N, C-alpha and C positions, 0 to 999 in steps of 0.2 A: 929762394923760398925755399923754407925751411917745411918739412914735412912732417904732419901730425899724423897718427896713426888712429882710426878710429873703430871701436870695436863695440859694435851694436848687439844688447842681451835682451833684445825684445822678446825673444823666441824663449829665454830663459828665466833671466829677473823678471822679464814685463809681464810674464804668464803667470808670476806669481800675485798681480794685483786683485785686489777684490773685484770680484764680479766678471773678470775676464777670462773664459774658458774657451780654449781654441781648439777645433779637428783638426788632423793631420791635414786637411786638403788647406785648411785655414792658416796653418804653420807652412806650408808649402808656397803659397800664395803673399806670404807677408816676406819670406825670405828670398823669392827672386825680385820683389819690389826694391828691397833692399840692395840687392846685387845691381839692378838696373841703375839705382841712384849713385852707384859709385861707394858704396860703404866696405873700406879693406878689410875689415873682419865680421866676421855673423857667427856669433856664438850661438847656436840652434838647442844647444837644454842639454841635458844630463843623462846620457843612454843606460846609467844605472836606476833609473828612478822609474822607467815605465817605459813601456813596450812600444807609444807611440814615439817616443824620441827616438828610439833606436830604428824604427822602421823610416823615420824622417831622413834619418843620417842615409840609409840605405837609398833609398827615393830620390836624394841629391846626388848621391854619387853617380845616379844611371842620368842624370841630367847636369852636370856639374856647373857651378857657377861662372859669368864671363870675367868677371873683377873679382869676387871677393875670395877670400880664403874663409873655407868652413871649421869651426872650431867648435869640437866638443868638451862638455865642463864636468869636473869631477873631484871628487872629496881626496885627499892624502889617505893611504892605506889604514885599516884599524888599529889601534894599539896590540902589540904583541905576537902580531903576524908579520910574514914578511908581504913584499907587495906582488908577488909571483902568486900568493896563495888569496889577495882580497878579490870578491866579487865584484866590489864596484870599479877595481882598478881593472880587471878583465874587462868590463862590460865599456871603459872608455877606451882601450884598447881597440875593441872589437868593432868600435864606430868607423875606424876606418881612416880618419881625419887625420892628415899630415899635421894637424895643430891641435893641441890640447890646452886648456885651461886648468888647472891644478889648485885647489883652495887647499890652504892651511891654517892654523891658528898661530896669531902672532901677539896675543894678548894672555899672558900668564894667567889670569883668569879663568878664563875659557878653557886652559889646558887642566887646571887642577880641579876644576869647578863642575866644567861642563863634558869634556872628554874623560875626566877622570882619571889622567894618567899623570907622569912625570913630566918635567921638563926636558928632560934628556929624551926621552923618550919621543917627545913630539919633535924632536930637532932629527932625531932620526927617521920619523916618519916622513918627515920633508924629504931629506936626503934620500931615502931609499925609494919613494914611490917617483919622484922627478928622476933619479937616474934608471928607473925602470922601464920611462918611457924615451928617455933621451938614446939608452943603448938599444930601442926600436928605430932611433932615426927620427924620432918627432919632434916638432918645435914645439916648447913647452913654456908658457906663460905661467908665474907664479902668482895667485893673487893672496895677498896677504891679509888676512880675514882680520877686521878689527886693528889694524893698524896703528891708526891714530890714539884710540885708545889705551892699547898697549904700549905704545911709545910714550905717551903720556904718564902712565903709571910701572914702567918699568922696561924704559929704554934700551938697556944694554941685552934685555932679552928678546924684545923686538927686534933688535938689528939682529940679533943671531939668528933668527928664524929666515931672515933673507937672504942673510950672507951662506947659511947651508943650502939655501936654495940655489943660489948660484953657484957655488962649489959641486952642485952633483948636473950643473948643465942648462938651470933656466934660462931663457933668452931674453925675456920681460919679467920684471918684478913691479906687478901692480898695488900700489899702497891704498887700502878698500877704507872707505870711512862709513865701515856698515852700519853702524847706527845713525849716522845723520848730524851727529853732533857737535862736530868742529867746526870751530870760526874760519872764515877762509884764510884770513890772515896766519892762522896758526897752522893751516895746512901746505902753505908757501914756505913757509919757516923752515917746516918738517923736512918738506921735498927738497930745499937747499941742503940742509944738514945730512940727510939719507945720501943725497947724490955725492958727497965728496967723499962716503966710505964704500959705496957700491958701485962693484963695475959694470953690471948690468944697466942698461935703459930703464927707465921708470915707468909705469904709466899709473893715471888714478882713475879711482873708481868709487864715487860717491853718492850716496842716498840724501834725501831732500827731505829730512824731519825738520829743519829748521829754516827751510826754504834758500837753501843756500848752495844747493848742490852746482848751478851753474856756474855761482860766481867762484865757488873754490874750484870747481872744474879747471876754468881759467886762469886763475892764478897760479895753478898746479903748473900749466902748462909754461906760463910766463918763467916759473922757477926751474924748469928743466924738464918736465915730464913730455915725453913721446907718444906716448898714446892714452888716446881717453876712452873710456869707458862708460856707456849710458844705454838708456834706451832712446827708438826714434821719438817719441813723443814725451817720455819723461814719466811713464807708468811703471810701476811693480809694487813691492810688498810696502805696508805703511801708508806711506806720504811719497813714494815714488824714489826714481831714478834721476840722475843727470839728465836733462832734456837736450838731446843731438839734435834736434829740430834748432834750438837756438844756438848749441855751441857752434855747429859748424858754420854757418854762416857770418857769427862775432868773429870767430878766429880767420875766417878766409878772407871777407870782406874789410874788415877791420886792423886786423893785427898782419895780414897778407901771408897767411901760412896756408900750405896746401892740404887742407884734409879730404876732398874728393873732387875728383874731376872738373874743371872750372866750367866744363860744357853740363854738366849734372845739376848746378845749383839752382836752375830755372825750374828742374823738376822737384824741388822740394817741398813744395805747397801740393802738389799733386799726391807726391807719395805720401805725405803726412794724413792727407783725406781718404786716398785710397786704403791704408792700414787701418787708421780709425774706423771707417766702413766695415773693415773685416772682423776687428774687434769689438764692434759693436760698442765704441767709445765716442761719447760726443768733446770732442775737440773745443777746450772753453776760448770762446770768441776773443778771450784778449792774450793769448799764447802768442807770444812774439815771434815775429815772420810770417807764421803759416794761419794764424787765428785769423777769422773772416773779418773783426773788428780792426786788426792790427796796421791798418793804413786807414782807417774809417777818421773821416772828420764832419764833425756837426757845428760847431762854434761860426758863427759868422764871418768872423774875422779870421780865424783858422783856414775855412774855407777858400776864402778870398785870396789869402797868403799862400797856401800851398798852389791855388791856381796857377800864380803870378811866379812863384820861385818854389821848387819843389823841397830843397833843403830847408826852408823857413819852418817846416812843421814834419819832416820824415828824413829820418836818421838815414835811410839806405832807399834807394829805388827799389820800390815794391816788384816791378818786374823781375828784379835780379834773383829772387828767391820763387820766382811764379805764381806771387800773391796780385793784387791789383787794388788801385784805390777805389774807396766807396767815400762818396761824398753824401751823409746821410738827409734824406729827405725829411723834412719838418719845419714848423714854425721858424725855428734858431736859423736853421742852415740859409732860408731863402732863397732869393731866385737864381742864385749861382748854382746850388746845387741841383736844385731841378732842371736846370739846363743844361746841366752836364749830362744828367739821364739822357735827355732828349735827343742832344747831339750824337751819342752813343749809337741811336736809331736813325737819325736823321741828320746830318751833318748841317744841311742846308739852313734849319731852323735857327736864328739868332735871340739876343734875349728881349728883340724888340717886334717879333714875329707875332701875330694876335694869337696863334695857336700856343705860345709861350703863357701868355697871360689867361689863355682859357684853361689850361692845363693849370697855372698856379690856382684859379679861382676853384678849380673842380678839388683840389687836394685840399684847400683849405675848407671848405664845404664838406668833405668827409670827414676832416679831422673833428668839425664841430662836433660831427655826428658818434664821433668816437675811435674811429679810425687812429693809428699811428702807424707812421709810413718809414719813421728813422731805420728800423730794421726788418723790415718789408720790402725791400727793394724788387722783390719778382711781383709783386701786386701795383707797385707804381711803374714799372717797365708795360705791365698788361693793359694800365691804364692810358699811358703814354702812346702804344699801338693803337689803340679805340681813338681816342683824339685826334692821331696823326692820320687815322683813316688806312692804316696799314695791316690792322687786323682782321685776319680771315676768320668765318665763324666756323668754327670748328665742331660746335654740335650747340643745339638747342634743348632747354628741357621744357618739357612738355607737361609732366608733375610728378611730385613723390610723393608717398605715402610712408610713414613710421608708424611701426605698432609697436609700443613698450609692453613686456610682459615682466611678472612677478611671480617667479617660480620657486618651486622646493630649494633647500640648501642642495639637495643630491643634483639637480639641472643646473642650478645657479642662474643668473639673471640674464634673459636673450632680448634682444629686440630683432627686428626684421623692418628691412625698409624695399618697397618697391618702386621702382622708378622708370619713368618712360623719355628716351632722349630722342631726337631727329638729327640726324647727319646727313647732308644733303636732302634727298628727296626719301631719305630710306628712314623707320624708325625703329628702335628697340625696346623692347619692354623686359626689364631684367630683374629678379630678387636676390636679396642675399641678406644673412643673418649675422649678428655681432654681439659684443658682449656689452652694447649700449646704442642709442640709437645713432650718433655720432660714427661710429665704428661700423653699423650696418649699413649706412648712408655710404661710406666711404667704401667699401666692398660693393655695393651697389652698382656706384658711378662707375669705379673700375672695370667692374667686369661686363657692364655695357657700353663701354668705351673703348676695349679693349677686341672687339671686335674689329671696329674700324681702325684702330691704331695699336698696333701689338707693342710700341715701345713703351705704353703705360705699366706692361707687365712689370718691367725693373723700376718701378717707382714706389717708395713704398714712405710712410710719415715716422719720422722719428723724433719730433716732438709735438707736443699739444699744450697749449698754454690757453686757458680764461683768465680774463680780469672784469672784474665788477666794477663798473665805472662812477656807480652812484650805489653806492652800499645802502644810504638812510632809504632807497626806493624799495628795500627786501628782495622778494623774487619777481618784483616788477623791474628790477633795474636793468638798464641797458649793459652789455657786455661785449666784451673784445675776444676774439679768438686770435691767434697766431698759431699757424701751421707750419711746423718746418718740414722739409721734404729732399728725397734724394735718389737718384737712378744709379747710383754707384760711383758715379764718376764726380758730379756737383750735387751742391746742397741749395736750397733758395727756400725763402722764408715769405710766405703769404699771408693775409690779414682780413678779417670781416670783421663787423659790428652789426649789431642789432638788439634790441631787447628780446628777442626769441635766439634761444644760443642754438638752434638748429638752425636756423638761417644764418645766422654770423659764422657758422661751421662751414654750413654751403659757399657762401660767399667766398672764403678761404680758401676751400677745398676746388672750386673751378679755378680760381686764379691759378692754384698748383698746377692745374690736370693742363691749362691753357699754356701757361709759362714753358711746361715743360717741350708742348707740342711747338711753339714758337721758335724753341731753339731746336729743335728736329729739325724746322725745314730751313735753319740758316746752315745746317751742317753740308759738307760739299757731297 
């Protein structure tokens, strides 16, 4: 089995994505999660760029990775000075890592117009910098920045840059599609040509500006690259980087390359969601392999087919990547999808059981009122637990009161909620403020319930959607509210519907809390 090296740059390239801001603790948690899932190389940052990255290298050195090699990233020296005198090179050395990634210019246009130096000086910068680190005994990867643009514009010079790196001791030459504008076929062809003249093993680093980064990376491997660089969820500057959570299982399951230890592959989905939670990044539902819709089936024929023969509508077994099949509950999916949800809770129920018909009729009645269950499967499970008589009464609402206020611009718009609940023979009255009535109600409910169920402190809402179902009724129109919640490990969606947006939100909030409590009770 051919080994493919995986270098994850979530902490460096991924941190350049718009809207992502990592604390030092965030970076540490992500780094160790990548190590646990078996990533070979973790590019943790540029120690010359900020003190946080330098501290990150120090902290990881105190508790080294179990599997991964830590990689520090930096540029070739500046024009006109020796590497020994360059502050960036000094910081890269100070990081203390065994492996360093050095990037240099391979596009003559960048050399003359961005660096404002000569082509000959750029070659000397590459040689001098890599020699500086190899003399220290470090393993050097050379990232040939803008290589494919450079090879297209001036192939002889682009080749000179990587040959200079190899002569100076670079152990890997990574060809970078920095602008993300190269076609996969072009990348494969160039990799094959370069491999004939370059003595060092090749790597590939693709950006996703044409939505081709994964395809280009896969074709580069087929053409001879031994290292793939990307970010675990594909995020990065502009349109992002090659998505490793898609590349790894595709290479490993379909092409039989070894990217991570086989026993780590089922941790792929959990790791993706864990990293997304830290990054405050919503995983697109349709993201291959790890998205919540990656193995979802809605059409009645599809649901029936995948139940009879998995391969009929799934290209891999979802469990191989730690995901699970979802048979979406809707009028299109029919009885099979509902029965699948019921049997997860009570395997003794069949499609002929009276309770199956009762649950089907309840779902149809709620859909008529405006509910939509195909994405709100947590609400379906709560409904099934109740209809099966397996639902514990976790709490009962006695009453709540919402007060909205319109304040000055300085104080903003505030709302407050007063709520009274009963748990067993005890009652709790709590008040909370929020930036709106739903936020205030959520805060008050959580505050009241945490007295009895401390685990609810881990739960937070990550998405809130409102859909007006009859716009022609204007402000009297019924609305559907979808709430997505997480406890840091799992994500679930609940739904509520009513002509009153507060009541619709309340129903979805209650389902969310009850679903979390059900799952807590199922933990060993």
